N, C-alpha and C positions, 0 to 999 in steps of 0.2 A: 734029289727031290723030284717027284713026279708032278705032273700037271695038276692032279687033284689037290696035292698039298699046297701048291702055289695058290690055287683058287681059294682054299680054306684060309690060308694066312692072310690073303688080301681081304677076304670077307671079314676076318676078325679085326684087321686094322681099321677098315671102313666103319665097323660097328663102334670101335673105340672112339674114332674121330667123331662119329655121329653123336655118341653119348657126350663127348666133350663139348661139341658145338650147341647141342640142344639142351643140355642140363648143366654142365659145369661152367660154361661161359656166361649164361645169364646170371647164375649165381655169383660168379666172380664180379661181373659188372655191377650188380646190385650191391655187393659188399664194398666195392670200391667207391661207389657213389655215397654210400652211408659213411664210410671212413673219411672221404674228402669233405662232406658237409660237416662232420664232427670236428675236423681239424680247422676248418674255417670258422666255426662257431667259437673256438677257443681263442681267437684273435680279438682282443679288446678293441683294437682300432676299427674292426669291421662290424661292431655291434650295430645292428639295425641298418646296415648299409648294403645288404645283399638282396633286397627285394627285386632288383631288376636283373639279377644274374641267372643264367640258364646253364646247368652243368649236366653232361652225360659222358658216358664212357663207351668207347668202341674197343673192346678188349681191354688192354691196359693203357690205351691212349685216352687221355682226358680232352674233351672238346668243350670250350668255353664260349658262350655267346651272351647277348643281352647288353646291359649298360651298367656302369658304376659312375660315381660322382667325381672322382678325381683319379689322376694317373697314379697316385700313391696307392689308392685302393686296388687298382688293376695289378700293379706290380706285387703287392702283398699277396693277392689271390694266387697269382701264378707261382710265386716262390713257395707258398704254403703247400700247393699241390705237388710241386717238384720234390720237396724236402721233408714234409711233415706228415704225409699220409702213411698209415701203418696198418698192415693186415697180417695175421698169422699165416705162415706157409703150411700147407698140408703135410701131415706126418712129421712135423718138426718138433713136436712136443714142447711148443712154446719158444723154440730157438728162433723162429722166423719173425717174431714180433718187431725186431729192429729193422727189418727190410722194408723198403718202399716199393710196392708192386707197380707204381705208375711209371711206364716206360717213357712217355712224352706228353707234352701239353700243347695242344693247338688252340690258341687264343684269338677270338674275333670280338672281344669285348670293346664296346664303344665307351668313351669318356664323355658323359653328359652331366655337367655340374648342375646342382640345384640352384634355383634363383637366389640372389643375395636377399638379405633382410630389408627392413624399411625403417625410416625415422620420421618422426613428427615434431615439428617445432611449434609449440603453442605459445604465441607471443601476445602479451598484453602491454602494448607500448614497447619500452626498452627492455622489460623483464620478460624472460622466456623460460619455458620448461621443455626439456628434450625427453621424448618418449620414443619407443620402438622396439625392434627385435633384430639382433645381430646374430651372426653365425657362431661366435664364441666370445668369451670374456675379453680376449685381447683386442678383438675388432671393436667391441662395444666401448672399451676404455679408450682406445686411441681415437676412435671417431668422436666420442663425446669431448675429449680434451681439445681436439682440433676445432670442432664447431664452437666451443666456448671461447677459444682464443680469437677465432675469426669474428664472432659475434661481438666480443668486447672491443676489438679494434674499430668497430663501427658504431660504438656508443652504447652498446647493450650489455645486459647481464643475464647469463643463462645458467641453469642448473639442471641436474637430472642425468641418469645413465640408462641407456637402453637395456632391455633384458636379452637373454640368449635363447636360441632354439637350434642347436646343431643338427637335429634330426631332419629338419625341413629346409635349412638354409646353409649355403656355403659362402665363404668370404668373397667379397667383390674383387675383381682383378685389380681395380684402382678406385680410389675415392676422390681423385683430383677433381672430377666434374662436380661432384656433390659439394665440395668445399668452395670451388670457384663460383658456383652459382647460388651460394647462400645469399638470401635477401638481406637487406639492411633493416634496422628497426624502424618501425612507423609509429605514428602517434596513436593509432587505433588498435583494436584487437585483430590479430591475423593468425591463420593457421597455414602452415606449409608442410607438405608431405613429399617424401622422395624415397624411391628405391635406392638402396645404398650403391653408390657408384654412378647414379644418374642425376639428372637435374631436378630441382624442386618444382613443385606445383602448388599453387595457392588453392586452398579449399574455400569456396564461397560460403560464408556462414549463413547466408540467407537461403540457401538451397535446402531441400528436404533431406531427412536422414537417409532415405532410400537412394536418392541421387548421389549423395556423398559417399555412402557405403559402396556403391558400384565403382565410383572413382578410386576409392581407397583399396578396394579388393583387386583392381587392376594393378595396383602398386605392391601387391603381396600381403595385404592385410587380411588375415582370417577373420571369420565371423566372431570367433571367441576374443580375438584381439580388439576387434571393433567394439564389442560390448564392454570389455574390461579396461581398455586404455583410450581409444580414440573418442568414442561418444561422450564419456564423462568430461574429457578435456574440451571438446567442442561446446558442450553445454556451459561450461564455465566461461569460455570465450564469448559465447552468445550473450550471457548476462552482462559481461564487461562491455560488450559492444553496445547493448541496449542502454546501459548507463552513460556511455560516451555520447551516444546519439541524443539521449535525453538532455544531457548537459549542453550539447551543441544547440539543440532546439531552444532551451532556455536562454543560453547566451545570445542567440540571435534574436529572440523575442525581447530581451532586455536592451540590446543594442538598437532595436527599432523604436524604443520608447523615446519621447522627447527629453532632452537634458534638463537638469534643474536650473533654477535661476534665483539670484539674490540681489535685492536692492539694499544699499546702506544709505540712510538719510540722516543728516546731522542738523540739529537746530539747538543753538546755544549749548547747554550741557546734557542734552538728551540725544540719544541715538536709537534709530529703529532699524532692526534687521528684519526684512520682510521678503518672503519668497517661498518657493516650494522645492524640496530635494527628495531624493529616492529612498534614503535610509536614515534611521535615527543616528547612526554613527557619523554620517556627514554633517548632520545638524549639531551634534555635540562637538565635533572638531571645529566648526565655525564659531560656536559660542565661546569655547575655551580660548580660541585665538583672539576673538574680539574683546573678551574680558581682560586679557593681558595687555592689549594694545590700547584700549580706550579708558582704563581705569584713571581717575574715579568717576567718569561720566556715568549717568544713568543709562542703562542698556534695556531696551524693550525687545522681547523676543516675539516676533510675529512669523516665525519660520514654520511652515507646514511640512509634514512628512507624508508622501503619497507613493503608493505602489505603482502609480501610472507614470512615474518619472524614472529616468535611467539611474540605477544605483551605482554609478561609478563616475570618475572624473573629479578633479580638485578645482576649487575656485582659486582665484588669485590671492596672494598673500595679503593679510589684513594688517595694515600699518597705520601710523599716524598720517601718512600721506593721503589718506582718505578723508581727513578732517579739513575743515575750511582753512584757507590760508590765513596766516597771522596778519592782522591789520586790515583784513578785508571786511567791509561793512556787511552787516547782516548775520555773519557767523553761521552760514548754511551751506550744505553741500549734499550732493546725491550721486551715487555711483551704481552701476549695474555690472554683474558678472554672470556669464553663462558658464555652467559646469564645463571645465576643461579650458576655459579662456580667462584672460586677465580682466581686471576691473577697468570699466570705461565710464567717463563722466557723463552724467545725464543733465540736460538743460531743463531743469524743473520749472523754469519760469514760463515756458510755452505751454499751450493747452495740452492736456494729457493725451488727446487723441492725435496730436501732431508731433509726437516725440520721434526724434531722429534714430533711436535705437531700433525702430521697426525695420529699418532698411539693412541692418547688419545681423539679423538673427540667422543662426545656422538652419540648414534644411531640416525639416521635421519638427521645428518648434513654432507652433502657432502663436501669433502676436496676441491673440485673445487670452492666452494663458497668463500673460504679464499685465494686461490692460488694467484689471482691478487694482493690482498692487501699485502700479504706476500712478493711477488716479488718487488712491489713498494717500501715498507719500507726497504727491504734488499739492494736494489740498492741505495736508499737514504742514508742509514747508511754507505755504502761503499764509499760515496763521489760523487755518480753520480747525479749531480744537474739537468740533463736533465729530470729526472723523478720527480724532487722535485716539490711539490705543489706550486703554485704561493703564493708569500708572501702576508699575510693577512694585507693589508694597513688599518689604521683606517678610517672609513667612517663617524665618528661623533666626534666632539670636546668634550673634557671633560670640564665641568663647574660646578660651585655650585652657587645657589642663596639662599640668607638668608633674610627672612622677619621677622621683629621685630614689634610688635604692641600689646598693651594691655599687656597680660601676656603670649604671645605665641611667640615662635621662630620656624619658619618653614623652614626646609632645603629641597631644591629641586635640581634636576640636574642629572648628570650622571658622573661616573668615571669608570676607568678600573679595579680598585683593590678593593677587600673587605676590606683590611686592611686600605686603605685611607678612605674609607667611615666610618669605625669604629673610626679612629682618628678624623675625622671632627665632628662626633656626640659627642665624649667625650670632645673635645675642647670647643664646644658651650655650653655644660652642665656646664663645669667648669668656663667658662668666665661669664655666666649670672646667675649662681647659682640657688637657688630654687624659685626665683621669676618668672622665665619663665618656661613654659611647652614646651619641645623640641619635635617637630613632624618631623619625618624623614621618613615617609612612601614613600615619592616621591623623595627620593635620591636613585637612582638605580646604580647597577653595571652592566656595559655593556661591553661585550667582544670586540666590535668593536671601543671602545673609545681609544684615544691616551693615552699612559702611562703618569702617573702623575709626576713621578720624585720626586724631593724634595718638600715637602709641608709645611715645618716648617714655612716659612714666611707667608703663608696663615693662618696657625693656630694661629700665634702670632699677626696678624693684624686685628683680628675680629673687626667690627665696634662697636662703643659705642651704647648702647641702647638709645631709645628716652627719652628725659627729661620729657615729659608729657605723661599721660596716653592715651591722645587722638591722639598723634603724631604716626607716622609709619616710619620705615626705610626698604628700599629695597636695597640690595647690591649684586653685582654679581662679581665672580672671577673665573679665571682659576686656577687649582691646582698649587700651587708654586708662584702665582702672587699676587699683591696687590688688595684689594677689591675696586670696583667701586660702589660708592653710587649714586643711582638715585632718584631724588625728587619724592615723591609720590603725585600724583595729580589725579583728577578725569579723565583726559584724559588718564593717564598712564594705568589705569586699564580697558580701553575699548579695543576692538579688534584692534590689530595693534599698541597699544600705546607704547610698547617698541621700535618698529621700528621707530616710529615718534619721540621718544625722542633723538635718535642719540647718546645716551650715553653708548651703549653696548661696552664692550671690543672688540678690533679689531679681526676679524676672527670668531666671534660667530654669527651664523645665528639667527635672531630674531624669526623666526617661531619656531625653535627647543626650544628656551628658553622659549617662551610663552607656547608651548605645554607641556613641562615638569614642568613648574611652574604654571600651570592652576589652581591648588587647592589653592595655596598661593594668586594668583591674585584675585580669586573669594572671598576669605575671606577678602582681602584688600577692595574689592568693597563694601562688606557689612559693613566693618569697616568705610569707608568714608561716608556712609549714616547716621551715628549717628549725632544727632543735634549739639553735641559739637565740631564736627570736622569743621575747618574753611573752 
């Protein structure tokens, strides 16, 4: 071979190399990049997790840079490029499709995990609701269960399960700090926010939405999550906090009111209850207790109900110990009780403005609030009837209605004394034995009823029960009088039936009898609808 042929061969080889370097190599690198990205996209575990990856080829060598979220992602990317990239070989007629043209993989990928999710504990007292976003369902479930257990050991009850967003969050390396710093339930509405794996932060509900969003955003809450989850929960807590604060303000206002006071003055067979309390319930409780303790004495109610008095606190027990001592001349006594305190004797024989009770009043109770009542009772006990309260005349007659049918004995009506009511119930139970169920819920004790006097005749003259199961008996009596039996008919149980019968004892208003016996009449009406009744 001469020199010219050597030069020609060298030029041909250089031209072929130049063609491969300038034409074939870029095409090969482009095809390799396309095939590599296609192989990576076919990995389900890498779905939407390749945004930070940079891939290029230098010949058949793959060079990787950028960042991924986990070491598992990095390992999967590298193994995929080594083993699963496929390109057809030139002139192979399809035989080269099973060959991997990647000769080596040089990886400089950094592992930079995404931030963990977040949780919000919206607590209204001991009850709490858990919101948030976790990396996956397993983290959400385990974290929710652990928080519920920890919250319950501290006296609370929580519910709720965080959502999941694996595209933007990775699991926290440890949740021990989040569980250890979980706050304890408080009596007021509270909101606690934490990045999963970090400590809790309390959100101040009085701050503006803008300030709270900035604080929540720093903990990983997105704007959409703020609008959909956090802000509605905060609004609920703010409403609960406002109710709690309003309740506290009202409680403080009521606690600052002066307590109620009561005087009990006894003269012969008359008793005056005089004073001022905060609620009708307090007055009713005192009157009921006094009626039971002082029967059959006449009780005068001079108790006022005022919203300017403290609506709480009990007075001392009302017993016969407040009555004058037996054998003591005069038969008079006077006691004072401040709400929340016991009864104390009052020396009513001294001038009203020199009473010793003025020295023992609790703070916040002005003596002037008691002065008029003290003066009234002192004058009354000295015999000045010009200041005596008007005699409480009975405004309602006392009566008893007894309904017998089937296996029921229903007592209705009203009497003035609790002792009379108890005797009536006991007599009915004894007279009819265990065959009848005695119902006495509608037999009331009313202070404005006429006194009963002797009731032995009424107790011993109870009507005989009906002979047949389908028959019924309705009898009405005044305490101490004989029972009046009224035939039970369909017309009797209709509205106004008792008035139309004309058989009520004299002086008893039919409307009052029907009203207090309404339950018995209704059950009689149902009883009369049975087919066996004539």
